C-alpha positions as CSV (number, residue, x, y, z in Angstrom):
1,X,1.7,26.6,-0.8
2,X,2.0,23.8,1.8
3,X,-1.3,22.9,3.5
4,X,-1.4,22.6,7.3
5,X,-0.3,19.1,8.4
6,X,1.5,18.4,5.1
7,X,5.1,19.6,5.3
8,X,5.8,17.9,1.9
9,X,4.9,20.2,-1.0
10,X,5.3,17.4,-3.6
11,X,1.9,16.0,-2.4
12,X,0.1,19.4,-2.6
13,X,0.0,19.5,-6.4
14,X,-1.1,15.9,-7.0
15,X,-4.0,15.5,-9.3
16,X,-6.8,13.3,-8.0
17,X,-10.1,12.2,-9.5
18,X,-13.2,10.6,-8.1
19,X,-14.0,7.7,-10.3
20,X,-15.5,4.2,-10.6
21,X,-13.0,1.6,-11.5
22,X,-13.5,-2.0,-12.6
23,X,-12.1,-4.1,-9.7
24,X,-10.4,-6.5,-12.1
25,X,-8.1,-3.6,-13.2
26,X,-6.7,-3.2,-9.7
27,X,-3.7,-5.0,-8.1
28,X,-1.7,-4.9,-4.9
29,X,1.9,-4.0,-5.1
30,X,3.1,-6.6,-2.5
31,X,6.5,-6.7,-1.0
32,X,8.6,-9.9,-0.8
33,X,10.4,-10.1,2.5
34,X,12.8,-12.6,0.9
35,X,13.7,-10.1,-1.8
36,X,13.1,-6.6,-0.7
37,X,15.1,-5.2,-3.6
38,X,12.2,-6.3,-5.9
39,X,10.1,-3.4,-4.7
40,X,6.5,-3.5,-3.4
41,X,5.2,-2.0,-0.3
42,X,1.8,-3.7,0.7
43,X,1.3,-6.7,2.9
44,X,-0.7,-9.8,2.1
45,X,-4.4,-9.6,2.8
46,X,-5.3,-11.1,6.1
47,X,-8.4,-13.3,6.0
48,X,-9.3,-13.0,9.6
49,X,-12.3,-12.3,11.8
50,X,-12.5,-8.6,10.7
51,X,-12.5,-9.7,7.1
52,X,-15.4,-12.2,7.6
53,X,-17.3,-9.6,9.6
54,X,-17.0,-7.0,6.8
55,X,-18.0,-9.6,4.2
56,X,-21.0,-10.8,6.3
57,X,-22.3,-7.3,6.7
58,X,-21.3,-5.9,3.3
59,X,-23.3,-2.8,2.3
60,X,-22.6,-0.5,-0.7
61,X,-23.8,2.5,1.4
62,X,-20.9,2.0,3.9
63,X,-18.4,1.2,1.1
64,X,-16.0,4.2,1.4
65,X,-14.0,5.0,-1.7
66,X,-10.8,3.0,-2.1
67,X,-7.6,4.9,-2.8
68,X,-5.8,3.9,-6.0
69,X,-2.8,5.1,-8.0
70,X,-3.2,5.1,-11.7
71,X,-0.3,3.0,-13.1
72,X,-1.7,3.3,-16.7
73,X,0.7,6.1,-17.4
74,X,3.6,3.5,-17.2
75,X,2.0,1.4,-20.0
76,X,-0.5,3.4,-21.9
77,X,-2.0,0.3,-23.5
78,X,-3.3,-1.2,-20.2
79,X,-5.6,0.4,-17.6
80,X,-4.1,-0.6,-14.2
81,X,-4.5,0.8,-10.7
82,X,-2.4,0.0,-7.7
83,X,-4.4,-0.3,-4.5
84,X,-3.1,2.0,-1.8
85,X,-6.0,1.6,0.6
86,X,-9.0,-0.7,0.2
87,X,-7.5,-4.2,-0.6
88,X,-10.0,-5.9,1.8
89,X,-13.1,-4.0,0.4
90,X,-12.1,-4.7,-3.2
91,X,-11.5,-8.4,-2.6
92,X,-14.8,-8.8,-0.8
93,X,-16.7,-6.9,-3.5
94,X,-15.1,-9.2,-6.1
95,X,-16.1,-12.3,-4.1
96,X,-19.6,-11.1,-3.7
97,X,-20.4,-9.5,-7.1
98,X,-17.7,-10.9,-9.5
99,X,-14.4,-9.7,-10.8
100,X,-15.9,-7.0,-13.0
101,X,-17.7,-5.1,-10.2
102,X,-17.1,-1.4,-10.3
103,X,-16.0,0.3,-7.1
104,X,-16.0,3.9,-6.0
105,X,-12.5,5.3,-5.6
106,X,-10.2,8.2,-5.4
107,X,-7.5,7.9,-8.0
108,X,-4.1,9.6,-7.7
109,X,-2.4,10.5,-11.0
110,X,1.3,10.6,-11.5
111,X,2.5,9.0,-8.2
112,X,5.8,7.3,-8.0
113,X,6.0,3.9,-6.3
114,X,7.8,5.6,-3.4
115,X,5.0,8.2,-3.1
116,X,2.4,5.3,-3.1
117,X,4.4,3.5,-0.4
118,X,4.5,6.6,1.8
119,X,0.7,7.1,1.5
120,X,0.1,3.4,2.1
121,X,2.3,3.5,5.2
122,X,0.6,6.7,6.6
123,X,-2.9,5.5,6.0
124,X,-2.5,1.9,7.2
125,X,-0.2,2.7,10.0
126,X,-3.2,4.3,11.7
127,X,-6.1,2.2,10.4
128,X,-4.8,-1.4,10.8
129,X,-2.2,-3.1,12.9
130,X,0.7,-3.2,10.6
131,X,3.5,-5.5,11.9
132,X,7.0,-4.0,12.4
133,X,8.1,-5.9,9.2
134,X,5.2,-4.3,7.2
135,X,6.1,-0.8,8.5
136,X,9.8,-1.4,7.7
137,X,9.0,-2.6,4.1
138,X,6.7,0.3,3.6
139,X,9.2,2.9,4.8
140,X,12.0,1.2,2.9
141,X,10.1,1.5,-0.4
142,X,9.0,5.0,0.4
143,X,12.6,5.9,0.2
144,X,13.4,6.4,3.9
145,X,17.2,7.1,4.0
146,X,17.4,5.4,7.5
147,X,15.7,2.3,6.3
148,X,17.7,2.1,3.1
149,X,20.9,2.4,5.1
150,X,19.7,-0.4,7.4
151,X,18.8,-2.5,4.4
152,X,22.3,-2.0,2.9
153,X,23.9,-3.0,6.2
154,X,21.7,-6.2,6.3
155,X,22.5,-7.0,2.7
156,X,26.2,-6.7,3.4
157,X,25.8,-9.4,6.1
158,X,23.4,-11.4,3.9
159,X,20.6,-11.0,6.5
160,X,16.9,-10.6,5.7
161,X,14.1,-9.0,7.6
162,X,11.5,-11.7,8.6
163,X,13.9,-14.5,7.8
164,X,16.9,-13.9,10.0
165,X,15.6,-10.8,11.8
166,X,12.2,-10.5,13.4
167,X,12.9,-7.9,16.0
168,X,12.7,-5.0,13.5
169,X,11.8,-2.3,16.0
170,X,14.9,-3.2,18.2
171,X,17.1,-3.2,15.1
172,X,15.9,0.3,14.2
173,X,16.6,1.6,17.7
174,X,20.1,0.2,17.8
175,X,21.1,1.2,14.2
């Protein structure tokens, strides 16, 4: 049964668990604008005023659980978690308390990279100001047919988002 507000039934049966994870076992699946075919969906961490404010006022009571995807199933010998939401909080916790600090999290089990990208884009599209390039890369790796077709067209002309093309929103409107 599809829940209200979630028209995609593949997300309704996902297994999640509340957990504490060693921050050293987390990573960011970053995109490379120069080579979008390599995968990845997350942007680089911005070390800005907001980052410094969170760090200066860090408090475990206001540390909301980060959202991770268990990537251990892809290599059962290594415990690894892709950060979907919480890159800034994990980075700050590691800086303040060391790489082996444990963080509260919600862990999704069995997500594909495309599902991770979709969740990342949906969460971060509302919470932070993703650039048009960040949104494009997230949607591309989430499997958006429109964005994959645009990327094929760009590839055929040897053009790259962020290198040759920065007006991504305009490109998407005219495609």
